[in-house]
KEPA-478147 format. One record per residue (C-alpha): x, y, z. Coordinates in steps of 0.001 Angstrom, whole numbers, padded with zeros to 6 digits, always signed. Example, Ala and Ser with C-alpha at 12.3 -4.5 7.8 and 13.67 -1.06 7.14 Angstrom:
2
+012300-004500+007800;+013670-001060+007140;
//
This chain:
591
+254750+113816-025997;+256160+115451-029161;+258778+113471-031328;+261346+115330-033183;+260966+114212-036718;+263102+115802-039384;+263172+113141-042136;+261804+114916-045258;+261949+111597-047310;+259628+108573-046862;+262255+105932-045931;+263903+104741-042731;+267649+104325-044008;+269158+107578-044818;+272370+108672-046539;+274430+111801-046002;+274159+112611-049741;+272479+115585-051262;+268828+115015-052720;+266493+117224-054695;+262746+116735-054285;+260636+116722-057484;+257487+117374-055635;+255282+120011-056930;+253557+120786-060094;+253622+118557-063000;+251976+118331-066382;+249106+115845-066364;+246943+114037-068808;+244377+111295-068192;+244700+108750-071069;+240861+107556-071145;+241406+105848-074534;+244592+104192-073542;+246474+105344-076603;+249580+107152-075112;+251821+104298-075689;+250646+103795-079305;+250927+107544-079962;+254327+107553-078085;+253469+110374-075664;+256819+109710-073845;+258527+111322-077070;+256270+114344-077396;+252809+115245-076122;+250974+118447-075454;+249601+118315-071866;+246422+120232-071206;+246382+119979-067482;+248646+120092-064459;+248547+118190-060915;+250570+118271-057854;+252732+115467-057004;+252583+113674-054550;+248904+113288-055056;+246504+110580-055980;+244894+109972-059555;+241728+110309-057922;+242307+113556-056528;+243502+114875-059841;+240607+113483-061968;+238156+115012-059224;+239584+118423-060113;+238979+117951-063997;+235671+116103-063739;+233999+116707-060370;+230657+115816-061569;+231792+112379-062806;+233315+111258-059562;+235829+108591-059316;+237090+106313-062181;+235873+102780-062459;+237261+099641-064210;+240715+101065-064960;+242556+104280-065311;+245645+105447-067145;+247425+108621-066410;+250609+110568-067644;+252702+112851-065751;+255715+115036-067139;+258131+117588-065822;+261530+118965-066552;+264497+119145-064193;+268002+120589-064487;+270903+118407-063635;+271544+118698-059880;+274579+120912-059216;+276268+118164-057273;+276050+116012-060376;+277581+118721-062706;+280733+118885-064385;+282935+118457-061278;+280947+115570-059793;+282573+112575-058286;+283329+110101-060868;+282453+107289-058345;+278775+108691-058012;+275606+108358-060114;+272224+109934-060004;+269311+107966-058707;+265569+108461-059021;+263258+107207-056377;+259527+107193-056309;+258369+106860-052814;+255155+105012-053811;+253343+104871-057124;+251381+102431-059089;+249779+100005-059544;+251768+099825-062927;+254510+102361-063510;+256561+103067-066560;+259200+106000-066391;+261190+107510-069166;+264123+109978-069265;+264094+112184-072245;+262007+109677-074034;+264244+106406-073186;+262343+103980-071108;+264181+103210-067631;+264380+099808-065830;+264323+099809-061918;+267495+098495-060046;+265614+095251-060060;+265462+095279-063941;+261658+096053-064330;+260760+098114-067201;+257090+098083-065736;+257020+098162-061936;+253963+096574-060245;+253084+097470-056788;+251839+100805-055271;+252903+100626-051482;+256663+100802-051495;+259418+102836-053096;+261517+101816-056057;+264460+103409-057721;+266242+103970-061198;+269964+104592-061616;+270238+107337-064302;+272601+106634-067071;+275010+109862-067440;+274649+109423-071464;+270709+109988-071070;+271058+113182-069036;+270742+116632-070500;+271412+120177-069135;+267623+120018-068522;+266044+116872-068811;+262465+115597-069189;+260829+113056-067077;+257756+111229-068149;+255771+108955-065980;+252707+106711-067142;+250559+105045-064253;+248199+102404-064915;+245718+100972-062282;+242559+098949-062274;+240006+097300-060183;+241433+094003-060943;+240603+091686-057944;+243954+089858-058303;+246051+092734-057223;+246691+093585-053410;+244163+096193-052790;+243440+096187-049064;+239867+097697-048560;+239932+099693-051875;+236971+098761-054119;+237364+096086-056842;+235248+094237-059365;+234469+091929-056553;+233811+094192-053545;+232105+097515-054450;+232396+100710-052600;+230213+101241-049683;+230185+100138-046124;+233549+098669-045182;+235000+099198-048991;+236545+102439-049974;+237379+104508-052896;+240496+103659-054625;+243666+105606-053858;+246176+105157-056423;+249042+106969-058326;+252074+108818-057207;+251001+108992-053509;+254324+109849-052096;+257298+112186-052741;+259552+111718-055859;+263216+112661-055572;+266783+112715-056981;+269904+111777-055275;+273732+111323-055830;+274620+107800-054709;+277813+105852-054992;+278394+103270-057811;+279174+100620-055227;+277002+101081-051943;+274774+099636-049407;+271049+100009-050250;+268442+101127-048104;+266888+097634-048047;+268045+096179-044805;+266863+094132-041762;+267757+093788-037894;+267313+090812-035655;+268370+090935-032101;+269242+088102-029660;+268705+090003-026422;+269929+087242-024244;+273614+087501-025774;+273415+091310-026725;+273684+090379-030377;+272309+092171-033390;+271976+090483-036816;+271946+093013-039639;+270950+092005-043180;+272441+094326-045647;+271885+094546-049350;+274871+095584-051528;+274709+097265-054766;+278050+096750-056673;+279000+097856-060194;+282945+097246-059631;+283661+093754-058192;+286402+093626-055907;+287534+093587-052094;+285440+095606-049966;+285175+096223-046209;+282193+096985-044477;+282594+099108-041109;+279849+099198-038418;+279460+101725-035651;+276780+101767-033330;+275841+104838-031049;+273283+105375-028420;+270757+107684-029833;+270674+111149-028427;+273550+110544-026134;+276567+112694-025759;+279425+112464-026253;+278674+110788-029623;+281077+107960-029167;+280308+104497-030455;+279249+101833-028079;+280275+098956-030523;+282302+098925-033723;+283401+096069-035986;+284549+095540-039587;+284260+092851-042213;+286233+092345-045352;+285046+090369-048311;+285063+089812-051951;+281802+091221-053445;+280884+090462-057079;+279084+092886-059322;+275229+093146-058920;+273036+092988-055884;+273145+090487-053080;+272295+090219-049404;+274813+089979-046685;+274319+089079-042973;+276714+090664-040423;+276523+090226-036506;+277929+092659-034041;+277811+092598-030171;+276494+095552-028172;+277771+095394-024586;+275180+096197-021861;+272438+096863-024550;+269436+098591-023539;+266289+096884-024859;+263353+098384-026592;+259905+098554-024961;+256827+100781-025235;+257587+102346-021925;+261408+102839-022605;+261889+102909-026464;+265722+102864-026477;+266970+103214-029777;+270448+102804-031279;+272024+104519-034463;+273914+102316-036821;+276339+104015-039191;+277443+101438-041996;+280363+102218-044203;+281250+100316-047369;+284793+100990-048548;+286716+099660-051541;+290268+098844-051672;+291251+102436-052648;+289676+103899-049775;+286468+105351-051441;+283479+104852-049177;+279707+105044-049168;+277790+105370-045942;+274135+104737-044797;+272642+105545-041306;+269560+104068-039509;+268000+103828-036178;+267058+100438-034635;+266161+098827-031221;+266728+095448-029590;+263562+093645-028708;+262354+090238-028917;+258744+089039-029359;+257412+085420-028810;+254221+083824-028486;+254305+080876-025896;+251604+078920-024347;+248883+081451-023727;+250885+084510-023517;+252794+087025-025712;+256352+087818-024489;+258195+091093-025178;+261814+090825-024082;+260843+087418-022223;+258054+089611-020099;+254378+088861-020706;+252666+091721-022165;+249030+092315-022709;+248367+094044-026239;+245822+097033-025883;+245320+097623-029609;+243232+099707-031828;+242469+099287-035587;+243876+102198-037717;+242878+102889-041495;+244745+106040-042624;+242838+106228-045796;+243747+109366-047755;+245595+110956-044564;+249160+112202-045346;+252166+111838-042867;+251411+115011-040968;+248042+113903-040074;+248973+110324-039478;+251350+111893-036645;+248487+113463-035036;+246470+110110-035024;+249491+108326-033622;+249769+110664-030718;+245966+110454-029981;+246217+106614-030119;+249041+106756-027670;+246975+108912-025525;+244087+106426-025623;+246177+104188-023542;+246992+101770-026658;+250363+100038-026753;+249513+098485-030178;+248182+099748-033504;+247029+097462-036084;+247575+099262-039678;+244795+097584-041357;+245506+096161-044868;+246942+099368-046108;+250242+100832-047476;+251299+103704-045312;+254268+106315-045350;+256954+104364-043882;+257929+107309-041481;+254844+106124-039353;+257235+103197-038466;+260006+105456-037419;+257486+107522-035414;+256299+104405-033616;+259867+103426-032988;+260482+106724-031064;+256886+107082-029470;+257102+103345-028157;+254064+101934-029964;+253926+098398-030928;+252533+097772-034624;+250729+095077-036339;+251373+095290-040336;+249379+093540-042807;+249733+092841-046618;+246966+094525-048534;+245021+091844-049674;+243706+090971-053151;+240138+090284-053502;+240026+087138-055391;+241610+083631-054732;+243631+082409-057776;+247297+081782-058704;+247674+085197-059931;+246495+086780-056772;+248757+084632-054774;+251765+085466-056979;+250872+089127-056458;+250351+088876-052689;+253779+087243-052350;+255527+089943-054335;+253980+092752-052203;+254871+090969-048946;+258456+090674-050108;+258520+094241-051345;+257073+095397-047874;+259416+093299-045838;+262585+094517-047571;+261741+098206-046376;+260439+097520-043074;+263140+095434-041611;+264689+097971-039001;+261869+098715-036902;+261530+097316-033446;+257939+098616-033199;+256736+096154-035813;+255951+092899-034040;+253130+091283-035959;+252567+090481-039723;+249225+089284-040992;+249161+087339-044235;+245476+087651-044972;+242444+089119-043275;+239063+087384-042958;+240048+085255-046117;+239874+088159-048545;+241767+086958-051406;+241627+083477-049915;+237986+082863-049858;+238297+079143-050758;+240660+078499-047685;+238386+075975-046333;+238141+073878-049470;+241115+074648-051678;+244449+072844-050623;+246435+075072-052907;+245211+078196-050928;+246098+076549-047640;+249615+075414-048919;+250452+078900-050121;+249610+080423-046854;+251414+077644-045070;+254497+078079-047285;+254557+081765-046622;+254174+081171-042801;+257244+078813-042876;+259108+081473-044990;+258338+084049-042445;+259459+081771-039569;+262865+081290-041075;+263407+084479-042840;+261851+086938-040291;+261964+085374-036776;+261642+089026-035339;+258030+088940-036095;+254831+087023-035086;+252784+086010-038019;+249055+085421-038255;+248024+083288-041340;+244400+084583-041778;+243104+087090-039070;+239825+086923-037699;+238633+083028-038484;+239518+080085-040641;+243021+079787-039323;+244948+076722-040894;+245594+073627-039215;+247926+070996-040591;+248248+067593-038887;+246992+069547-035854;+249628+072229-035951;+248448+075793-036181;+249975+077621-038932;+249715+080864-037247;+251390+082302-033990;+248172+083615-032659;+244633+082448-032561;+242926+085424-033628;+239076+085947-033564;+236865+088906-034943;+233894+089331-032583;+231180+091902-033013;+228270+092238-030869;+226858+095249-028962;+225150+092948-026297;+227140+092665-023195;+225582+089408-022219;+226148+087866-025586;+229748+089197-025513;+230702+087585-022262;+229206+084255-023633;+231193+084501-026864;+234400+085231-024970;+233722+082097-022659;+233386+080008-025785;+236574+081276-027275;+238595+080541-024057;+237436+076953-023854;+238402+076263-027443;+235134+076312-029099;+235663+076564-032701;+232071+077145-034138;+229430+079597-033063;+232290+081950-031835;+232865+084033-035009;+231307+084438-038550;+233014+081094-039711;+234865+078283-038203;+237839+079357-036378;+240075+076731-037592;+240059+074867-040960;+242194+072020-042548;+243055+069293-040168;+241472+068907-036662;+242950+071277-034097;+242502+070807-030407;+242845+074080-028379;+244797+073362-025041;+246118+077069-024317;+249115+076315-026536;+248810+079292-028321;+247709+082903-027224;+244287+083995-027990;+243662+087692-029358;+240382+089194-030089;+241811+091063-033033;+238572+092995-033746;+235625+094060-031581;+233353+096970-030759;+233138+099348-033746;+230159+100956-031763;+228256+103523-033656;+228624+101965-037284;+225171+100690-038163;+226521+097150-038977;+227929+096625-035682;+225520+098358-033363;+226113+099931-030048;+225661+103649-029012;+226504+106723-031172;+226819+108985-028343;+230515+109304-027155;+229750+109137-023557;+227697+106193-023760;+230141+104470-026105;+232802+105260-023733;+231003+103543-020885;+230250+100443-022990;+233732+100177-024164;+234830+100056-020514;+232362+097267-019644;+233547+095069-022832;+237068+095788-022006;+236654+094506-018431;+235153+091348-019741;+238237+090676-021981;+240600+091169-018941;+238782+088556-016647;+239840+085911-019171;+243023+084171-020378;+243261+086395-023516;+246719+087885-024591;+245203+091087-026375;+242620+092939-028116;+242232+095307-031053;+239283+097887-030958;+237479+098886-034044;+238577+101753-034703;+240592+104831-034599;+238976+107087-036853;+235848+107591-039146;+236558+106393-042737;+233829+107033-045358;+230721+105095-044311;+232376+103486-041384;+231496+106230-038627;+232879+104664-035558;+236027+106420-034731;+237270+107344-031270;+239619+110106-032779;+238571+113053-035159;+240073+112330-038524;+240663+115881-039337;+242261+117147-036108;+243489+114057-034317;+241419+115247-031109;+240003+112480-028920;+236233+112095-028840;+236664+109897-025753;+238425+110196-022455;+242275+109756-022594;+243267+106326-021294;+240039+104443-022180;+241834+101472-023983;+244604+101154-021317;+243812+097814-019415;+246838+097902-017271;+249252+095059-017097;
//
């Protein structure tokens, strides 16, 4: 199955406006002594190297210093290039438009100058922090020149308080399950013409399938306060004639600035999104002012409901077993990620757990079209502290703002194996923060299931689990031991099942009131986990272990893992080609 994918930009919400990619060769300079700000390189500097954007700082440094290897401690790098003012923003441009610069992902700390003048993001940041999501700048016409100069300073470190996922830090060193850093301008950068008053690409979708209702959460960006009308048209994706199946409009007074606005529309006889039948609709949303000037955005969405009830997970009110696989894309670009996704589908998976990593958001679009459920996670910090929790919350909110249209995303993890929350069992502040974020997700994002701390040490408060799933990471290569552990898990045993107690906080008594998931297992071939290296023998062992899972009241499982990554040599898919190493359908267990 091949999915037509013609979106050149790493985003889900698109505009009919023109854009210009700034990808390609940039001037490049490592700032090993961190003197660029003092010497004001943004005003003038003689660069001695070039580098390709998008590309990681690690890749660029390796070209300059192959013998030295990767950086340690901290790194500062500067990039610069010139660009002409796009034709569509020239002398005859629309007076209601402006030029916007967007970085698809860059960080961890990013500063941007236009012709030597420091810019602020739309959110008002002179220094943008975060490296997994896009951010934008509105360019003031007074700063633009016929040929303008764009300067970018990127700073990153191995600070354990920053959201890192499995990139090494001052706490967890590279080796085993910890990997080389991957930072910098790792996704495209582009200019586009946007309207002064518009709907932003930050939006969410929540559907009520019983009533055929869809709730859209829009973000408005307004420079000129006044009366506006938002017009919505919903089309069946790919159906001709291209006539809307639902329309509605909403008039309101909108103040200057940025704010959120919820709108609800009914879709008669709506088709639901499932992995077997991933029905998608196309939304066209138009913001129009009193003079008739309009701005348009477009996105795909699907109607689906996910629920954890009793011992089961329900998709659109039907029980579903999650046949999952752990996926760590590492340094893979989008084209390679696509091949991996097709391969995971061929393995028989209906769920991919994207393991504490930031990814090109087009993977979510692909999953929507392919019919693949996704489990998304916040890249975890590596130390528990007030600062790490602040950074964790900010990263979660950034990710949520840009992933809200995708029916494929059904589960979010806040933490994994208490990385960044190592004191979860002993520190009430850590448990309270995770509890607060769980409650926030329940209220603000009821379209997702939420796991507090995947693998073990889930939080109980007054006997109520602060997680929609009770998950366990269970690694053994011995089939007898495997069956014993599964039996202990299903009868509610909370110690001796996984590496740490399954639940912390107040006493919790399992009576099948929450679904059980074995969210990591197998890993056969990796030295730390044991099991056969030979693919044929590994396939046989996976079949036996999977059969034991399905004999028991378990709602789903996630096999470790899709591809090899650094020292973890246990993938079922060839990283470079996307070819299967094991038989197709191996992880499909049936209904």
